[in-house]
C-alpha positions in Angstrom: -17.1 -26.4 -47.8 -14.6 -24.3 -49.7 -11.2 -23.3 -48.3 -12.2 -19.7 -47.6 -15.1 -20.8 -45.4 -12.9 -23.3 -43.5 -10.4 -20.5 -42.8 -13.1 -18.2 -41.6 -14.5 -20.8 -39.2 -11.0 -21.6 -38.0 -10.3 -17.9 -37.4 -13.6 -17.6 -35.4 -12.7 -20.6 -33.3 -9.3 -19.1 -32.6 -10.9 -15.8 -31.6 -13.4 -17.5 -29.3 -10.5 -19.5 -27.6 -8.4 -16.4 -27.2 -11.3 -14.5 -25.7 -12.0 -17.3 -23.2 -8.3 -17.4 -22.3 -8.3 -13.7 -21.6 -11.5 -13.9 -19.5 -10.0 -16.6 -17.4 -6.7 -14.7 -17.0 -8.5 -11.5 -16.0 -10.5 -13.4 -13.4 -7.4 -14.8 -11.7 -5.5 -11.5 -11.9 -8.5 -9.7 -10.4 -8.7 -12.2 -7.7 -5.0 -11.8 -6.9 -5.0 -8.0 -6.9 -8.3 -7.5 -5.0 -7.6 -10.1 -2.3 -7.0 -8.6 1.1 -3.7 -9.0 2.9 -2.9 -12.6 3.3 -4.4 -14.9 6.0 -3.3 -16.3 8.3 -1.7 -13.2 9.6 2.1 -13.1 10.0 3.1 -12.4 13.5 5.3 -9.3 13.7 3.8 -7.6 10.7 1.6 -4.5 11.2 -2.0 -4.8 10.0 -3.1 -2.2 12.5 -1.5 -0.2 15.3 -2.7 -1.0 18.8 -4.0 2.3 20.3 -7.1 3.6 22.1 -6.6 7.0 20.5 -8.8 8.1 17.6 -5.8 8.1 15.2 -5.2 6.4 11.8 -2.8 6.5 8.9 -3.1 6.8 5.2 -0.7 4.5 3.3 -0.4 5.1 -0.5 1.1 2.6 -2.8 3.0 4.3 -5.7 3.3 1.9 -8.6 1.5 2.9 -11.8 1.3 6.1 -13.7 1.5 9.7 -12.5 -1.7 11.4 -13.6 -3.4 11.6 -10.2 -0.2 11.9 -8.2 -0.1 15.7 -8.0 -3.8 15.9 -7.3 -3.5 13.6 -4.3 -0.5 15.5 -2.9 -2.4 18.8 -3.3 -5.4 17.4 -1.5 -3.2 16.3 1.4 -1.6 19.7 1.5 -4.9 21.5 1.6 -6.0 19.5 4.6 -2.6 19.5 6.2 -2.3 15.7 6.3 1.0 13.8 6.4 0.9 10.3 5.0 3.1 7.3 4.2 4.0 6.4 0.6 5.2 2.9 -0.3 7.1 3.5 -3.6 7.9 0.9 -6.2 11.6 1.0 -7.3 10.9 0.9 -11.0 8.4 3.8 -10.7 10.9 5.8 -8.6 13.6 5.4 -11.3 11.2 6.9 -13.9 9.6 9.6 -11.7 12.3 10.7 -9.3 11.2 14.3 -9.4 7.7 13.4 -8.4 9.0 11.1 -5.6 11.0 14.1 -4.2 7.8 15.9 -3.8 6.7 13.3 -1.3 9.6 14.3 1.0 9.4 18.0 0.2 5.8 18.1 1.3 6.5 16.4 4.6 5.5 12.8 4.0 7.5 9.6 4.6 8.5 6.9 2.2 8.6 3.2 2.5 9.9 0.4 0.3 7.6 -1.5 -2.0 10.0 -3.8 -3.8 11.5 -3.0 -7.2 9.5 -4.7 -9.9 6.2 -5.2 -8.1 6.3 -8.9 -8.4 5.1 -11.5 -5.9 7.9 -11.9 -3.4 6.4 -15.1 -2.0 7.2 -16.7 -5.4 10.8 -15.6 -5.6 13.6 -17.8 -4.5 16.0 -16.5 -1.8 18.5 -15.1 -4.3 15.7 -13.3 -6.3 14.2 -11.9 -3.1 17.6 -10.5 -1.9 18.3 -9.0 -5.3 14.9 -7.3 -5.5 15.4 -5.8 -2.0 18.9 -4.7 -2.8 17.9 -3.0 -6.1 15.0 -1.2 -4.4 17.2 0.0 -1.5 19.9 1.2 -3.9 17.4 3.0 -6.1 16.0 4.9 -3.1 19.5 5.8 -2.0 20.6 6.9 -5.5 17.5 8.9 -6.5 16.5 10.4 -3.2 19.5 10.0 -1.0 17.5 8.5 1.8 17.0 5.2 3.7 13.8 3.8 5.1 12.9 1.1 7.6 9.3 0.7 6.3 8.4 -2.1 3.9 5.2 -3.3 2.2 5.3 -6.4 -0.1 3.6 -6.0 -3.5 -0.1 -7.1 -3.5 0.2 -7.5 0.3 1.4 -11.1 -0.3 3.5 -12.1 2.7 4.8 -15.3 4.2 7.1 -16.1 7.0 10.2 -16.3 4.7 9.6 -12.9 3.2 8.9 -11.4 6.6 12.0 -12.9 8.1 14.2 -11.6 5.3 12.7 -8.1 5.6 13.2 -8.2 9.4 16.8 -9.3 9.0 17.4 -6.2 6.8 16.0 -3.9 9.5 12.5 -3.4 7.9 9.2 -3.1 9.6 6.5 -4.8 7.5 3.4 -2.7 7.1 0.1 -4.1 5.6 -3.4 -2.8 6.3 -6.6 -3.2 8.1 -8.8 -1.2 5.7 -8.6 -1.8 1.9 -10.2 1.1 -0.1 -10.2 -1.1 -3.2 -9.9 2.2 -5.0 -9.1 0.5 -8.4 -12.6 -0.8 -8.6 -15.4 1.1 -10.3 -16.8 2.6 -7.1 -18.4 6.1 -7.0 -16.9 8.8 -4.8 -19.6 8.2 -2.2 -19.2 4.4 -2.2 -15.5 4.6 -1.7 -15.7 7.2 1.1 -18.4 5.3 2.9 -16.3 2.1 2.7 -13.5 3.8 4.6 -15.7 5.7 7.1 -17.8 2.6 7.9 -14.7 0.5 8.6 -12.6 3.1 10.6 -11.2 2.1 14.0 -8.4 3.4 16.3 -5.0 2.5 14.8 -6.4 1.8 11.3 -3.9 1.4 8.5 -5.7 2.4 5.3 -4.6 1.2 1.9 -4.8 3.6 -1.1 -3.2 4.0 -4.5 -1.9 7.2 -6.1 -3.0 6.2 -9.6 -6.7 6.0 -8.7 -8.9 8.8 -10.2 -11.7 7.6 -8.0 -9.6 8.1 -4.9 -8.7 11.6 -5.9 -12.4 12.4 -6.0 -13.2 10.6 -2.7 -10.1 11.7 -0.7 -11.4 15.1 0.5 -14.7 13.5 1.6 -12.8 10.8 3.4 -10.6 13.3 5.2 -13.5 15.5 6.2 -15.6 12.6 7.4 -12.8 11.2 9.6 -12.1 14.6 11.0 -15.8 15.0 11.9 -15.4 11.8 13.9 -12.4 13.4 15.6 -9.9 11.1 14.0 -6.3 12.3 13.6 -4.5 11.3 10.4 -0.8 10.8 10.9 2.1 9.0 9.1 2.6 5.3 10.1 5.8 6.0 11.9 4.2 8.5 14.2 1.3 6.2 14.9 3.8 3.4 15.7 5.7 5.6 18.1 2.5 6.3 20.0 1.9 2.6 20.3 5.4 1.9 21.6 5.2 4.8 24.1 1.9 3.5 25.4 3.3 0.1 25.9 6.3 1.6 27.7 4.0 3.5 30.0 1.9 0.5 30.7 4.9 -1.6 31.6 6.7 1.1 33.6 6.8 0.1 37.3 5.2 2.8 39.6 7.7 4.6 41.8 7.2 3.9 45.5 8.8 6.2 48.0 10.2 4.2 50.8 10.2 6.4 53.8 
């Protein structure tokens, strides 16, 4: 076997090994990203809002790109829907003008970390630094504060929850995952949401998804046909708290 043939075979083996490595890596990344919010559930975090009303909330994660961002805002405008946007700090620093549109159009903003890394794998110092950087970026670029927080990838443990809570944040996850990054058709995506809808649903979406931009008008119309009201998370939460206050309020008895 001559030297050129040996080099060719070695190169082929290398390419096969590299391809195998990339396939294994993509499998684990896909598993990580498409997994639902962590189980067991963390007490105190919101996966849904307790209500008997036909009301739900759209929560958008804003992390990658900007191509579909304007389309999604325009769709929400046309249907007069207000939503909650969890904004990644690094994205915000690059796209501050777009982020301002969220507020201008009447939506609310929540924190989504700064670098979109797994917070459960950070040590205490790294966790505090990521929160601080995200909060400072929000303050610098938009001059606002928020008390809403969603961890990247929905990965949450008691330590991360406790730190967020100690900083005054309400942790918001989801009960319906649209999986809008998968290769679903418009009808498949919309049916997935409509089939799973329930009072107090928190629906996970992403602003970079072209498939979501196509399905969103259908989702909105289908939910409204079922007489569902779509409101920001904070409004839905206030309704829950008010209902609990009403339930626990002692009836007034006139002693005469």
